[in-house]
All heavy atoms as an XYZ file, in Angstrom:
853
protein
N    -216.571     19.858    -41.795
C    -215.337     19.382    -41.186
C    -215.616     18.636    -39.883
O    -215.011     17.614    -39.618
C    -214.409     20.576    -40.955
C    -213.079     20.207    -40.402
S    -212.173     19.286    -41.645
C    -210.609     19.175    -40.893
N    -216.559     19.173    -39.107
C    -216.908     18.535    -37.835
C    -217.483     17.143    -38.070
O    -217.205     16.210    -37.317
C    -217.896     19.411    -37.066
C    -218.333     18.876    -35.699
C    -217.129     18.765    -34.770
C    -219.392     19.774    -35.104
N    -218.258     16.997    -39.130
C    -218.855     15.686    -39.445
C    -217.764     14.652    -39.749
O    -217.885     13.504    -39.349
C    -219.809     15.832    -40.622
C    -220.548     14.565    -40.946
C    -221.906     14.900    -41.559
N    -222.634     13.746    -41.955
C    -223.401     13.031    -41.134
N    -223.501     13.358    -39.888
N    -224.056     11.978    -41.572
N    -216.705     15.051    -40.447
C    -215.605     14.126    -40.746
C    -214.877     13.717    -39.469
O    -214.504     12.551    -39.318
C    -214.619     14.752    -41.734
C    -215.157     14.863    -43.121
C    -215.329     16.104    -43.700
C    -215.497     13.737    -43.855
C    -215.830     16.223    -44.986
C    -215.999     13.838    -45.137
C    -216.172     15.087    -45.702
N    -214.697     14.640    -38.567
C    -214.031     14.328    -37.300
C    -214.877     13.371    -36.472
O    -214.368     12.394    -35.912
C    -213.708     15.622    -36.521
C    -212.662     16.433    -37.277
C    -213.239     15.312    -35.110
C    -212.438     17.821    -36.740
N    -216.173     13.637    -36.420
C    -217.074     12.751    -35.671
C    -217.087     11.362    -36.313
O    -217.034     10.343    -35.610
C    -218.492     13.357    -35.596
C    -219.486     12.351    -35.053
C    -218.480     14.617    -34.747
N    -217.148     11.296    -37.628
C    -217.138      9.994    -38.317
C    -215.828      9.253    -38.052
O    -215.829      8.044    -37.839
C    -217.339     10.184    -39.819
C    -217.449      8.883    -40.581
C    -218.647      8.059    -40.163
O    -219.722      8.583    -39.920
N    -218.466      6.763    -40.059
N    -214.719      9.966    -38.041
C    -213.432      9.354    -37.735
C    -213.428      8.776    -36.314
O    -212.976      7.661    -36.083
C    -212.314     10.384    -37.894
C    -211.012      9.975    -37.286
C    -210.239      8.999    -37.882
C    -210.566     10.538    -36.108
C    -209.036      8.601    -37.316
C    -209.383     10.157    -35.537
C    -208.605      9.177    -36.144
N    -213.941      9.548    -35.357
C    -213.985      9.075    -33.964
C    -214.909      7.868    -33.816
O    -214.596      6.931    -33.077
C    -214.414     10.210    -33.042
C    -213.424     11.367    -32.913
C    -214.027     12.493    -32.091
C    -212.110     10.896    -32.321
N    -216.025      7.882    -34.516
C    -216.947      6.734    -34.480
C    -216.276      5.506    -35.089
O    -216.394      4.394    -34.559
C    -218.268      7.077    -35.204
C    -219.108      5.835    -35.445
C    -219.045      8.102    -34.408
N    -215.545      5.685    -36.175
C    -214.835      4.568    -36.796
C    -213.765      4.017    -35.863
O    -213.603      2.802    -35.751
C    -214.219      4.999    -38.140
O    -215.251      5.508    -38.987
C    -213.528      3.834    -38.826
N    -213.040      4.904    -35.183
C    -212.044      4.455    -34.196
C    -212.711      3.634    -33.100
O    -212.228      2.555    -32.734
C    -211.322      5.643    -33.574
S    -210.028      6.343    -34.590
N    -213.822      4.140    -32.572
C    -214.546      3.435    -31.523
C    -215.048      2.084    -32.020
O    -214.931      1.070    -31.324
C    -215.726      4.281    -31.027
C    -216.675      3.609    -30.037
C    -215.966      3.361    -28.718
C    -217.918      4.445    -29.849
N    -215.577      2.053    -33.231
C    -216.118      0.810    -33.787
C    -215.012     -0.224    -34.011
O    -215.190     -1.409    -33.704
C    -216.854      1.101    -35.086
N    -213.881      0.205    -34.532
C    -212.777     -0.731    -34.740
C    -212.216     -1.233    -33.413
O    -211.870     -2.405    -33.269
C    -211.677     -0.081    -35.573
C    -211.978      0.101    -37.058
C    -210.874      0.896    -37.731
C    -212.165     -1.237    -37.739
N    -212.133     -0.341    -32.429
C    -211.663     -0.751    -31.101
C    -212.624     -1.780    -30.504
O    -212.188     -2.798    -29.964
C    -211.537      0.464    -30.187
C    -211.160      0.087    -28.795
C    -209.910     -0.202    -28.339
C    -212.048     -0.078    -27.682
N    -209.967     -0.526    -27.005
C    -211.265     -0.453    -26.580
C    -213.415      0.065    -27.532
C    -211.825     -0.709    -25.334
C    -213.973     -0.169    -26.291
C    -213.179     -0.559    -25.209
N    -213.932     -1.519    -30.620
C    -214.926     -2.460    -30.100
C    -214.846     -3.794    -30.836
O    -214.960     -4.858    -30.213
C    -216.325     -1.861    -30.213
N    -214.635     -3.757    -32.139
C    -214.510     -4.999    -32.906
C    -213.300     -5.802    -32.442
O    -213.356     -7.030    -32.354
C    -214.408     -4.692    -34.396
N    -212.213     -5.104    -32.104
C    -211.018     -5.825    -31.641
C    -211.249     -6.452    -30.269
O    -210.614     -7.449    -29.932
C    -209.802     -4.897    -31.608
O    -209.906     -3.957    -30.558
N    -212.146     -5.890    -29.474
C    -212.458     -6.430    -28.150
C    -213.499     -7.548    -28.218
O    -213.474     -8.465    -27.406
C    -212.974     -5.331    -27.220
C    -211.981     -4.255    -26.942
C    -210.847     -4.795    -26.128
N    -209.882     -3.723    -25.893
C    -208.655     -3.948    -25.539
N    -208.213     -5.165    -25.372
N    -207.833     -2.943    -25.357
N    -214.424     -7.467    -29.164
C    -215.548     -8.405    -29.224
C    -215.267     -9.597    -30.138
O    -215.593    -10.732    -29.793
C    -216.823     -7.660    -29.693
C    -217.224     -6.608    -28.663
C    -217.961     -8.628    -29.947
C    -218.313     -5.668    -29.129
N    -214.684     -9.344    -31.291
C    -214.532    -10.373    -32.321
C    -213.183    -11.062    -32.187
O    -212.140    -10.407    -32.280
C    -214.667     -9.752    -33.733
C    -214.512    -10.816    -34.805
C    -215.991     -9.024    -33.875
N    -213.179    -12.373    -31.971
C    -211.893    -13.088    -31.956
C    -211.253    -13.046    -33.346
O    -211.931    -13.212    -34.353
C    -212.271    -14.523    -31.589
C    -213.713    -14.519    -31.259
C    -214.303    -13.233    -31.715
N    -209.970    -12.790    -33.385
C    -209.255    -12.744    -34.653
C    -209.055    -11.341    -35.186
O    -208.453    -11.163    -36.239
N    -209.567    -10.330    -34.493
C    -209.363     -8.937    -34.885
C    -208.544     -8.279    -33.779
O    -208.923     -8.318    -32.615
C    -210.698     -8.188    -35.063
C    -210.457     -6.728    -35.416
C    -211.543     -8.849    -36.132
N    -207.397     -7.699    -34.155
C    -206.548     -7.077    -33.141
C    -205.705     -5.963    -33.744
O    -205.514     -5.887    -34.958
C    -205.638     -8.128    -32.492
O    -204.758     -8.666    -33.443
N    -205.225     -5.117    -32.847
C    -204.325     -4.015    -33.196
C    -203.073     -4.130    -32.352
O    -203.143     -4.501    -31.183
C    -204.991     -2.655    -32.920
C    -206.149     -2.369    -33.813
C    -207.442     -2.665    -33.421
C    -205.948     -1.811    -35.058
C    -208.507     -2.416    -34.245
C    -207.009     -1.555    -35.894
C    -208.290     -1.857    -35.487
N    -201.938     -3.760    -32.928
C    -200.695     -3.820    -32.170
C    -200.549     -2.640    -31.219
O    -199.974     -2.776    -30.150
C    -199.489     -3.900    -33.117
O    -199.437     -2.743    -33.919
N    -201.087     -1.477    -31.614
C    -201.013     -0.293    -30.752
C    -202.074      0.714    -31.191
O    -202.791      0.502    -32.170
C    -199.619      0.331    -30.794
C    -199.152      0.699    -32.198
O    -199.938      0.559    -33.148
O    -198.001      1.129    -32.328
N    -202.181      1.805    -30.446
C    -203.211      2.801    -30.746
C    -202.928      3.538    -32.056
O    -203.856      3.986    -32.731
C    -203.351      3.784    -29.594
O    -202.134      4.445    -29.356
N    -201.671      3.652    -32.433
C    -201.339      4.271    -33.714
C    -201.892      3.471    -34.882
O    -202.370      4.041    -35.868
N    -201.827      2.152    -34.765
C    -202.395      1.292    -35.805
C    -203.907      1.442    -35.877
O    -204.490      1.417    -36.959
C    -202.041     -0.168    -35.535
O    -200.660     -0.368    -35.602
N    -204.536      1.604    -34.716
C    -205.987      1.802    -34.679
C    -206.368      3.099    -35.385
O    -207.295      3.127    -36.204
C    -206.476      1.819    -33.235
C    -207.942      2.174    -33.001
C    -208.855      1.129    -33.618
C    -208.214      2.316    -31.527
N    -205.650      4.159    -35.112
C    -205.937      5.457    -35.727
C    -205.701      5.397    -37.235
O    -206.525      5.865    -38.026
C    -205.093      6.558    -35.064
C    -205.572      6.778    -33.624
C    -205.134      7.857    -35.861
C    -204.662      7.643    -32.785
N    -204.592      4.798    -37.642
C    -204.297      4.678    -39.068
C    -205.306      3.773    -39.767
O    -205.710      4.040    -40.905
C    -202.868      4.154    -39.263
C    -202.259      4.326    -40.635
C    -202.334      5.779    -41.092
C    -200.817      3.873    -40.625
N    -205.749      2.712    -39.089
C    -206.759      1.825    -39.667
C    -208.074      2.573    -39.875
O    -208.751      2.368    -40.888
C    -206.971      0.609    -38.781
N    -208.440      3.439    -38.935
C    -209.675      4.218    -39.086
C    -209.576      5.164    -40.276
O    -210.539      5.329    -41.036
C    -209.964      4.992    -37.808
N    -208.420      5.772    -40.463
C    -208.224      6.670    -41.610
C    -208.286      5.887    -42.918
O    -208.995      6.272    -43.858
C    -206.882      7.426    -41.485
C    -206.928      8.395    -40.307
C    -206.543      8.162    -42.778
C    -205.593      8.988    -39.927
N    -207.559      4.766    -42.973
C    -207.561      3.953    -44.191
C    -208.934      3.363    -44.481
O    -209.332      3.250    -45.646
C    -206.522      2.834    -44.087
C    -205.065      3.246    -44.229
C    -204.150      2.051    -43.999
C    -204.810      3.844    -45.595
N    -209.663      2.983    -43.435
C    -211.000      2.437    -43.642
C    -211.933      3.508    -44.204
O    -212.763      3.216    -45.072
C    -211.559      1.864    -42.341
C    -212.879      1.112    -42.457
C    -212.743     -0.076    -43.395
C    -213.344      0.645    -41.093
N    -211.790      4.733    -43.738
C    -212.586      5.829    -44.294
C    -212.298      6.046    -45.768
O    -213.218      6.221    -46.578
N    -211.025      6.003    -46.134
C    -210.643      6.169    -47.545
C    -211.139      4.990    -48.378
O    -211.692      5.168    -49.472
C    -209.106      6.335    -47.671
C    -208.667      6.283    -49.120
C    -208.663      7.633    -47.012
N    -210.963      3.773    -47.850
C    -211.407      2.583    -48.580
C    -212.929      2.562    -48.728
O    -213.441      2.152    -49.778
C    -210.922      1.317    -47.870
N    -213.641      3.002    -47.702
C    -215.100      3.058    -47.798
C    -215.564      4.093    -48.809
O    -216.621      3.951    -49.411
C    -215.725      3.353    -46.432
C    -215.858      2.116    -45.582
O    -215.912      1.005    -46.075
N    -215.905      2.321    -44.290
N    -214.764      5.124    -49.017
C    -215.125      6.165    -49.982
C    -214.764      5.783    -51.413
O    -215.443      6.209    -52.354
C    -214.437      7.476    -49.615
N    -213.723      4.957    -51.593
C    -213.237      4.661    -52.947
C    -213.525      3.219    -53.361
O    -214.142      2.961    -54.397
C    -211.728      4.957    -53.050
C    -211.474      6.446    -52.811
C    -211.185      4.528    -54.413
C    -210.014      6.809    -52.669
N    -213.080      2.264    -52.567
C    -213.143      0.851    -52.959
C    -214.542      0.261    -52.777
O    -215.031     -0.464    -53.647
C    -212.104      0.030    -52.164
C    -212.200     -1.440    -52.486
C    -210.702      0.555    -52.421
N    -215.177      0.564    -51.650
C    -216.472     -0.048    -51.347
C    -217.542      0.243    -52.403
O    -218.271     -0.680    -52.808
C    -216.942      0.384    -49.972
C    -218.194     -0.326    -49.535
C    -218.505     -0.021    -48.076
N    -219.789     -0.550    -47.736
C    -220.787      0.169    -47.282
N    -220.626      1.457    -47.078
N    -221.934     -0.380    -47.011
N    -217.678      1.485    -52.909
C    -218.689      1.704    -53.958
C    -218.422      0.883    -55.224
O    -219.360      0.392    -55.851
C    -218.602      3.197    -54.249
C    -218.007      3.791    -53.025
C    -217.085      2.753    -52.470
N    -217.164      0.734    -55.571
C    -216.822     -0.061    -56.755
C    -217.207     -1.521    -56.549
O    -217.826     -2.145    -57.413
C    -215.317      0.081    -57.083
C    -214.998      1.518    -57.484
C    -214.896     -0.898    -58.176
C    -213.517      1.832    -57.561
N    -216.858     -2.074    -55.382
C    -217.223     -3.462    -55.089
C    -218.734     -3.644    -55.009
O    -219.263     -4.678    -55.430
C    -216.579     -3.907    -53.772
C    -215.079     -4.134    -53.781
C    -214.591     -4.506    -52.386
C    -214.710     -5.218    -54.775
N    -219.418     -2.644    -54.488
C    -220.876     -2.736    -54.375
C    -221.522     -2.788    -55.758
O    -222.439     -3.585    -55.985
C    -221.423     -1.543    -53.567
O    -220.810     -1.542    -52.270
C    -222.920     -1.627    -53.409
N    -221.033     -1.990    -56.680
C    -221.582     -2.001    -58.040
C    -221.246     -3.314    -58.741
O    -222.106     -3.920    -59.396
C    -221.053     -0.793    -58.851
C    -221.372     -0.933    -60.329
C    -221.635      0.494    -58.303
N    -220.009     -3.781    -58.582
C    -219.605     -5.018    -59.256
C    -220.344     -6.247    -58.734
O    -220.565     -7.202    -59.478
C    -218.092     -5.220    -59.113
C    -217.206     -4.251    -59.889
C    -215.738     -4.508    -59.571
C    -217.461     -4.371    -61.377
N    -220.711     -6.232    -57.477
C    -221.376     -7.401    -56.881
C    -222.885     -7.194    -56.730
O    -223.538     -7.955    -56.013
C    -220.768     -7.710    -55.504
O    -220.964     -6.589    -54.635
C    -219.294     -8.035    -55.624
N    -223.432     -6.204    -57.400
C    -224.857     -5.895    -57.254
C    -225.779     -7.081    -57.548
O    -226.716     -7.335    -56.780
C    -225.222     -4.690    -58.117
C    -226.627     -4.222    -57.907
C    -226.994     -3.609    -56.718
C    -227.592     -4.402    -58.887
C    -228.293     -3.184    -56.512
C    -228.890     -3.980    -58.686
C    -229.238     -3.366    -57.501
N    -225.559     -7.839    -58.622
C    -226.456     -8.987    -58.857
C    -226.418    -10.015    -57.713
O    -227.458    -10.535    -57.313
C    -225.925     -9.606    -60.157
C    -225.206     -8.503    -60.833
C    -224.619     -7.660    -59.746
N    -225.238    -10.267    -57.181
C    -225.124    -11.205    -56.069
C    -225.769    -10.635    -54.802
O    -226.385    -11.371    -54.025
C    -223.650    -11.530    -55.817
C    -223.338    -12.708    -54.921
C    -224.045    -13.970    -55.383
C    -221.845    -12.946    -54.881
N    -225.664     -9.346    -54.632
C    -226.310     -8.691    -53.490
C    -227.828     -8.813    -53.597
O    -228.508     -9.074    -52.600
C    -225.899     -7.209    -53.411
O    -224.469     -7.141    -53.299
C    -226.529     -6.518    -52.231
N    -228.371     -8.660    -54.779
C    -229.809     -8.813    -54.985
C    -230.236    -10.251    -54.702
O    -231.239    -10.489    -54.018
C    -230.198     -8.407    -56.428
C    -229.948     -6.917    -56.652
C    -231.651     -8.769    -56.725
C    -230.801     -6.014    -55.790
N    -229.478    -11.228    -55.202
C    -229.826    -12.638    -54.985
C    -229.793    -13.039    -53.515
O    -230.543    -13.922    -53.096
C    -228.872    -13.543    -55.779
C    -229.080    -13.589    -57.286
C    -227.984    -14.418    -57.946
C    -230.445    -14.136    -57.625
N    -228.942    -12.400    -52.735
C    -228.823    -12.734    -51.311
C    -229.594    -11.759    -50.423
O    -229.392    -11.760    -49.200
C    -227.350    -12.754    -50.880
O    -226.785    -11.460    -51.071
C    -226.561    -13.806    -51.644
N    -230.459    -10.955    -51.044
C    -231.281     -9.982    -50.311
C    -230.433     -9.027    -49.473
O    -230.805     -8.662    -48.357
C    -232.315    -10.691    -49.432
C    -233.263    -11.560    -50.202
C    -233.169    -12.929    -50.153
C    -234.235    -10.976    -51.000
C    -234.035    -13.728    -50.871
C    -235.108    -11.779    -51.725
C    -235.006    -13.160    -51.670
N    -229.289     -8.654    -49.998
C    -228.436     -7.667    -49.353
C    -227.394     -8.229    -48.406
O    -226.530     -7.493    -47.938
N    -227.465     -9.515    -48.099
C    -226.518    -10.087    -47.143
C    -225.092    -10.130    -47.674
O    -224.144    -10.150    -46.886
C    -226.961    -11.495    -46.725
C    -228.194    -11.545    -45.833
C    -228.577    -12.987    -45.560
C    -227.949    -10.810    -44.535
N    -224.928    -10.116    -48.990
C    -223.574    -10.137    -49.540
C    -222.824     -8.847    -49.224
O    -221.595     -8.818    -49.277
C    -223.604    -10.389    -51.052
C    -222.251    -10.743    -51.606
C    -221.703    -11.991    -51.370
C    -221.521     -9.822    -52.328
C    -220.442    -12.318    -51.854
C    -220.257    -10.140    -52.820
C    -219.723    -11.388    -52.578
N    -223.538     -7.787    -48.860
C    -222.866     -6.549    -48.474
C    -221.993     -6.760    -47.230
O    -221.005     -6.045    -47.049
C    -223.881     -5.432    -48.233
C    -224.520     -4.869    -49.493
C    -225.572     -3.833    -49.132
C    -223.481     -4.279    -50.422
N    -222.349     -7.727    -46.386
C    -221.476     -8.064    -45.255
C    -220.128     -8.572    -45.753
O    -219.090     -8.248    -45.176
C    -222.127     -9.119    -44.361
C    -223.215     -8.638    -43.432
C    -223.856     -9.822    -42.722
C    -222.664     -7.649    -42.432
N    -220.150     -9.366    -46.801
C    -218.896     -9.875    -47.379
C    -218.110     -8.730    -48.004
O    -216.879     -8.672    -47.872
C    -219.183    -10.994    -48.402
C    -217.910    -11.461    -49.082
C    -219.886    -12.166    -47.732
N    -218.793     -7.801    -48.663
C    -218.117     -6.638    -49.246
C    -217.466     -5.811    -48.141
O    -216.302     -5.406    -48.246
C    -219.098     -5.784    -50.078
C    -218.475     -4.459    -50.484
C    -219.553     -6.554    -51.306
N    -218.205     -5.557    -47.058
C    -217.650     -4.793    -45.943
C    -216.481     -5.532    -45.295
O    -215.480     -4.917    -44.929
C    -218.732     -4.499    -44.908
C    -219.764     -3.526    -45.412
O    -219.534     -2.809    -46.377
N    -220.905     -3.505    -44.774
N    -216.602     -6.850    -45.164
C    -215.504     -7.648    -44.614
C    -214.287     -7.589    -45.530
O    -213.141     -7.533    -45.056
C    -215.947     -9.094    -44.411
N    -214.504     -7.581    -46.837
C    -213.392     -7.497    -47.786
C    -212.678     -6.153    -47.675
O    -211.439     -6.092    -47.743
C    -213.899     -7.703    -49.215
N    -213.429     -5.082    -47.473
C    -212.816     -3.755    -47.318
C    -212.005     -3.710    -46.024
O    -210.879     -3.201    -45.995
C    -213.888     -2.646    -47.365
C    -213.294     -1.295    -47.014
C    -214.526     -2.595    -48.742
N    -212.553     -4.266    -44.950
C    -211.809     -4.323    -43.687
C    -210.570     -5.196    -43.850
O    -209.484     -4.867    -43.361
C    -212.719     -4.821    -42.546
C    -213.757     -3.746    -42.225
C    -211.911     -5.171    -41.307
C    -214.834     -4.185    -41.251
N    -210.698     -6.305    -44.551
C    -209.546     -7.172    -44.816
C    -208.485     -6.488    -45.656
O    -207.283     -6.680    -45.441
N    -208.919     -5.670    -46.611
C    -207.966     -4.914    -47.428
C    -207.175     -3.940    -46.566
O    -205.952     -3.832    -46.704
C    -208.705     -4.158    -48.541
C    -207.873     -3.207    -49.389
C    -206.868     -3.988    -50.235
C    -208.766     -2.354    -50.269
N    -207.863     -3.263    -45.664
C    -207.179     -2.329    -44.761
C    -206.193     -3.091    -43.877
O    -205.061     -2.648    -43.662
C    -208.197     -1.537    -43.909
C    -207.511     -0.752    -42.821
C    -209.009     -0.614    -44.806
N    -206.597     -4.249    -43.376
C    -205.699     -5.061    -42.539
C    -204.495     -5.533    -43.349
O    -203.373     -5.605    -42.825
C    -206.450     -6.249    -41.958
N    -204.708     -5.851    -44.613
C    -203.610     -6.299    -45.466
C    -202.623     -5.157    -45.729
O    -201.404     -5.379    -45.769
C    -204.182     -6.831    -46.780
C    -203.164     -7.320    -47.743
C    -202.411     -8.463    -47.650
C    -202.769     -6.676    -48.961
N    -201.587     -8.568    -48.734
C    -201.786     -7.476    -49.562
C    -203.162     -5.511    -49.589
C    -201.188     -7.152    -50.763
C    -202.565     -5.188    -50.796
C    -201.589     -6.002    -51.360
N    -203.142     -3.952    -45.884
C    -202.281     -2.791    -46.138
C    -201.546     -2.312    -44.894
O    -200.469     -1.726    -44.996
C    -203.115     -1.631    -46.700
C    -203.683     -1.804    -48.096
C    -204.634     -0.665    -48.421
C    -202.573     -1.891    -49.126
N    -202.121     -2.551    -43.730
C    -201.588     -2.014    -42.485
C    -201.049     -3.151    -41.629
O    -201.781     -4.051    -41.242
C    -202.698     -1.256    -41.741
C    -202.319     -0.500    -40.497
C    -201.301      0.584    -40.823
C    -203.551      0.118    -39.883
N    -199.767     -3.096    -41.319
C    -199.135     -4.181    -40.579
C    -199.611     -4.368    -39.152
O    -199.640     -5.468    -38.653
N    -200.032     -3.323    -38.463
C    -200.419     -3.435    -37.071
C    -201.868     -3.802    -36.845
O    -202.343     -3.823    -35.716
N    -202.605     -4.086    -37.909
C    -204.025     -4.429    -37.834
C    -204.186     -5.829    -38.393
O    -203.818     -6.096    -39.530
C    -204.829     -3.400    -38.625
C    -206.312     -3.646    -38.704
C    -207.007     -4.224    -37.673
C    -207.016     -3.252    -39.822
C    -208.377     -4.430    -37.748
C    -208.379     -3.433    -39.921
C    -209.059     -4.026    -38.880
N    -204.724     -6.744    -37.582
C    -204.851     -8.147    -37.984
C    -206.319     -8.534    -38.017
O    -207.052     -8.319    -37.049
C    -204.094     -9.065    -37.002
C    -204.312    -10.517    -37.359
C    -202.620     -8.724    -36.985
N    -206.755     -9.095    -39.146
C    -208.067     -9.717    -39.277
C    -207.803    -11.129    -39.749
O    -207.335    -11.347    -40.862
C    -208.972     -8.954    -40.277
C    -210.299     -9.676    -40.441
C    -209.190     -7.535    -39.814
N    -208.097    -12.089    -38.889
C    -207.732    -13.480    -39.131
C    -208.866    -14.242    -39.802
O    -209.608    -14.975    -39.156
C    -207.346    -14.135    -37.805
C    -206.652    -15.465    -38.004
O    -206.081    -15.680    -39.080
O    -206.689    -16.280    -37.072
N    -209.035    -14.040    -41.106
C    -209.998    -14.809    -41.873
C    -211.304    -14.085    -42.150
O    -211.572    -12.997    -41.642
N    -212.134    -14.753    -42.971
C    -213.395    -14.170    -43.404
C    -214.386    -14.029    -42.254
O    -215.097    -13.022    -42.156
C    -214.008    -15.022    -44.524
C    -215.329    -14.521    -45.103
C    -215.152    -13.157    -45.748
C    -215.890    -15.514    -46.090
N    -214.439    -15.006    -41.362
C    -215.382    -14.937    -40.239
C    -215.067    -13.744    -39.337
O    -215.977    -13.032    -38.897
C    -215.354    -16.235    -39.439
N    -213.797    -13.513    -39.066
C    -213.409    -12.349    -38.261
C    -213.731    -11.058    -38.998
O    -214.171    -10.079    -38.379
C    -211.927    -12.411    -37.924
N    -213.545    -11.042    -40.307
C    -213.877     -9.861    -41.094
C    -215.368     -9.567    -41.093
O    -215.784     -8.415    -40.965
N    -216.189    -10.608    -41.205
C    -217.639    -10.416    -41.164
C    -218.066     -9.964    -39.776
O    -218.910     -9.078    -39.630
C    -218.370    -11.694    -41.616
C    -218.162    -11.894    -43.120
C    -219.848    -11.629    -41.287
C    -218.728    -13.189    -43.676
N    -217.473    -10.542    -38.739
C    -217.770    -10.103    -37.376
C    -217.405     -8.642    -37.171
O    -218.166     -7.875    -36.575
N    -216.234     -8.253    -37.658
C    -215.815     -6.852    -37.554
C    -216.744     -5.943    -38.348
O    -217.072     -4.840    -37.906
C    -214.375     -6.693    -38.034
N    -217.198     -6.401    -39.517
C    -218.128     -5.608    -40.325
C    -219.457     -5.422    -39.595
O    -220.042     -4.336    -39.627
C    -218.356     -6.276    -41.680
N    -219.925     -6.468    -38.922
C    -221.180     -6.358    -38.169
C    -221.025     -5.383    -37.008
O    -221.864     -4.501    -36.802
C    -221.637     -7.748    -37.687
C    -222.080     -8.592    -38.875
C    -222.759     -7.632    -36.659
C    -222.336    -10.047    -38.541
N    -219.947     -5.528    -36.248
C    -219.737     -4.656    -35.087
C    -219.582     -3.201    -35.528
O    -220.220     -2.300    -34.960
C    -218.516     -5.119    -34.256
C    -218.148     -4.091    -33.204
C    -218.796     -6.460    -33.614
N    -218.745     -2.954    -36.526
C    -218.557     -1.573    -36.977
C    -219.838     -1.010    -37.582
O    -220.149      0.165    -37.394
C    -217.397     -1.449    -37.979
O    -217.639     -2.314    -39.089
C    -216.074     -1.774    -37.342
N    -220.582     -1.837    -38.284
C    -221.839     -1.373    -38.861
C    -222.869     -1.006    -37.808
O    -223.537      0.035    -37.912
N    -222.998     -1.838    -36.788
C    -223.971     -1.562    -35.722
C    -223.581     -0.299    -34.955
O    -224.433      0.560    -34.676
C    -224.102     -2.779    -34.778
C    -224.846     -2.427    -33.509
C    -224.790     -3.930    -35.491
N    -222.309     -0.175    -34.619
C    -221.875      1.013    -33.881
C    -222.033      2.271    -34.726
O    -222.475      3.311    -34.231
C    -220.432      0.836    -33.369
C    -220.420     -0.220    -32.269
C    -219.854      2.159    -32.867
C    -219.065     -0.584    -31.759
N    -221.721      2.202    -36.001
C    -221.904      3.362    -36.882
C    -223.383      3.709    -37.019
O    -223.751      4.887    -37.054
C    -221.308      3.076    -38.255
O    -219.922      2.940    -38.169
N    -224.238      2.701    -37.083
C    -225.673      2.930    -37.190
C    -226.209      3.607    -35.926
O    -226.975      4.571    -36.004
C    -226.391      1.604    -37.436
C    -227.874      1.733    -37.483
C    -228.635      2.294    -38.467
C    -228.783      1.301    -36.470
N    -229.956      2.223    -38.132
C    -230.089      1.616    -36.910
C    -228.625      0.659    -35.244
C    -231.212      1.318    -36.161
C    -229.754      0.359    -34.506
C    -231.028      0.695    -34.965
N    -225.787      3.116    -34.767
C    -226.222      3.715    -33.499
C    -225.717      5.156    -33.388
O    -226.466      6.056    -33.017
C    -225.755      2.865    -32.304
C    -226.503      1.534    -32.289
C    -225.957      3.603    -30.991
C    -225.958      0.523    -31.296
N    -224.464      5.370    -33.721
C    -223.909      6.734    -33.660
C    -224.616      7.644    -34.645
O    -224.905      8.806    -34.323
C    -222.413      6.700    -33.943
N    -224.906      7.160    -35.829
C    -225.636      7.959    -36.810
C    -227.035      8.301    -36.339
O    -227.548      9.394    -36.594
N    -227.664      7.381    -35.617
C    -228.989      7.638    -35.080
C    -228.934      8.766    -34.056
O    -229.770      9.657    -34.076
C    -229.541      6.360    -34.456
C    -230.953      6.478    -34.001
C    -232.070      6.483    -34.785
C    -231.398      6.617    -32.659
N    -233.184      6.615    -34.000
C    -232.807      6.694    -32.677
C    -230.739      6.684    -31.430
C    -233.551      6.844    -31.536
C    -231.504      6.816    -30.288
C    -232.879      6.898    -30.351
N    -227.927      8.716    -33.179
C    -227.787      9.781    -32.180
C    -227.398     11.104    -32.825
O    -227.925     12.153    -32.466
C    -226.749      9.403    -31.109
C    -227.296      8.493    -30.058
C    -226.837      7.193    -29.960
C    -228.268      8.923    -29.185
C    -227.339      6.339    -29.005
C    -228.780      8.084    -28.212
C    -228.312      6.787    -28.118
N    -226.477     11.071    -33.769
C    -226.035     12.295    -34.423
C    -227.164     12.867    -35.275
O    -227.420     14.070    -35.265
C    -224.771     12.031    -35.275
C    -223.606     11.679    -34.354
C    -224.445     13.232    -36.147
C    -222.419     11.101    -35.087
N    -227.866     11.998    -35.995
C    -229.003     12.443    -36.796
C    -230.113     13.004    -35.941
O    -230.767     13.976    -36.295
N    -230.320     12.419    -34.746
C    -231.333     12.899    -33.833
C    -230.988     14.274    -33.295
O    -231.861     15.117    -33.070
N    -229.692     14.543    -33.115
C    -229.272     15.859    -32.610
C    -229.451     16.937    -33.672
O    -229.764     18.089    -33.365
C    -227.820     15.801    -32.159
N    -229.291     16.579    -34.951
C    -229.452     17.557    -36.020
C    -230.915     17.911    -36.248
O    -231.235     18.992    -36.694
C    -228.857     17.024    -37.325
C    -227.350     16.945    -37.303
C    -226.803     16.283    -38.558
O    -227.603     15.807    -39.387
O    -225.584     16.246    -38.713
N    -231.809     16.990    -35.949
C    -233.242     17.220    -36.199
C    -233.848     18.169    -35.173
O    -234.903     18.725    -35.394
C    -233.982     15.891    -36.166
N    -233.189     18.350    -34.054
C    -233.749     19.219    -33.005
C    -233.575     20.663    -33.304
O    -232.890     21.277    -33.850
C    -233.075     18.907    -31.668
C    -233.490     17.566    -31.174
C    -232.883     17.316    -29.805
N    -232.843     15.870    -29.643
C    -231.918     15.240    -28.983
N    -230.967     15.885    -28.408
N    -231.958     13.963    -28.871
């Protein structure tokens, strides 16, 4: 349970950072940010694996770079479902995917490092 809470907080932080760093990504209020983090967690658990399997040949041809487009599509889907979350185009979605991915990777490194001790 604690791991889910930490992952939720990391996702909130990553989405907030993406809205500050990437032009074209914004939230109307903090409630939208929290709901976007919840929906992104659900979409990453359900939709992203399906898209990853369906686009596997293209991912292989692009040496994995197409996964950025898959992640951007999942973020765009969440923005489409949620009125207070705006992602203005594919470039903003890819930027948000990069920012959220880097922040999640850094947080996972710190969290993983704490578990190894």
